[in-house]
N, C-alpha and C positions, 0 to 999 in steps of 0.2 A: 122619240119624235113621232112615231106612228100614232100613238095615243093622242098626242097633242093635235095632230092633223085631223084625226077622227072627231075630236071635240070641236075643232074649228068648223068642220063640215056640218056637224049637228047644229052648232050655233047659227051658222048661215041659213040652214034650212028653217030653223026655228024663227029666224028674223024675216022669213018670207022669200028667200032666194029659191030659185028653181034648183032641182038636183044638178042639172048640167052646169049652171052658173057656179054653184057651190063647189062642184068637183073641179071646175076650171080654176077657181080662186085658190083652192087647196093645192092644186098642181103647181101653180105659179109660186106659191109659198115654198113648196118643196124645192123648186128650182133655185129660188133665192137662197135657201138654206144651203144647198149644195155649192152655189157660187161663193157664199161666205166661207165655207170650209176650204175651198180651193184657194181663195184669197189668203186666208190665214196660213195655209200650208206654204204658199209661195213666199209670204213674208218671212216665215221661219227659215226657208231655204236661203233667202237673201241675207238674213241676219247671220246665218251660219257661214255663208260665203265671206261676209264682212269680218267675222271673228277669225276665220282662217287666214285671211289676208293681213289683218292686224297682227296676228301671231307671227306670220312670215316676216313682216316688216320689223317687228320687235326683235326677232331672232337675227335678222340681217344687221340691225343696228348694234346688237350685242356683239356681233362679229366684226364691228367697226366699219360697216358699210356707211358711205356718206349719203346725204340726201340726194346728191346728183346720181349716185349709183342706184338709188331707190326711186328715182323720179317716175318711172313708168308705173311701179306698184302704187306709189302715192296718188298718182293721177287716177289710176283705176279705182282705188279705194274711194276717192272723192266722188268719182262718177257714180259708183254703185250706191253710195250714201245719198246722193242727190236723187237718183232714180227711186230708191226706197222711200224717200220723203215724198216724192211725187205720187207714188203708188198709195201711200198712206193718206195723202190729201184727197185723192180720188175716192178712196174707201170711205173717208169721213163724209165727203160730199154725197156719196151714194146713201150712206146711213141717214143723213139728214132728210133726204127725199122720201125715205120709207116711213 
């Protein structure tokens, strides 16, 4: 990443940006890159949480638990999936703006 940011800085200078403006633009790009990494990490954590909950539900069903007994877990699973989809939509909207 460092090399890519250095090339971007050089490109901005070459195109007539001041060193301060080029540095600021590169710093903003670094921040966006870091946000992307955090976003991806959080999505992976949510997906892992969903996997664990689905496994727990499958295990409970195998042990003959009824949907009524699993109601809270099923509702939680549904809520987490909806929240994940909302987060993904926000991420896609953010990517379209960049």
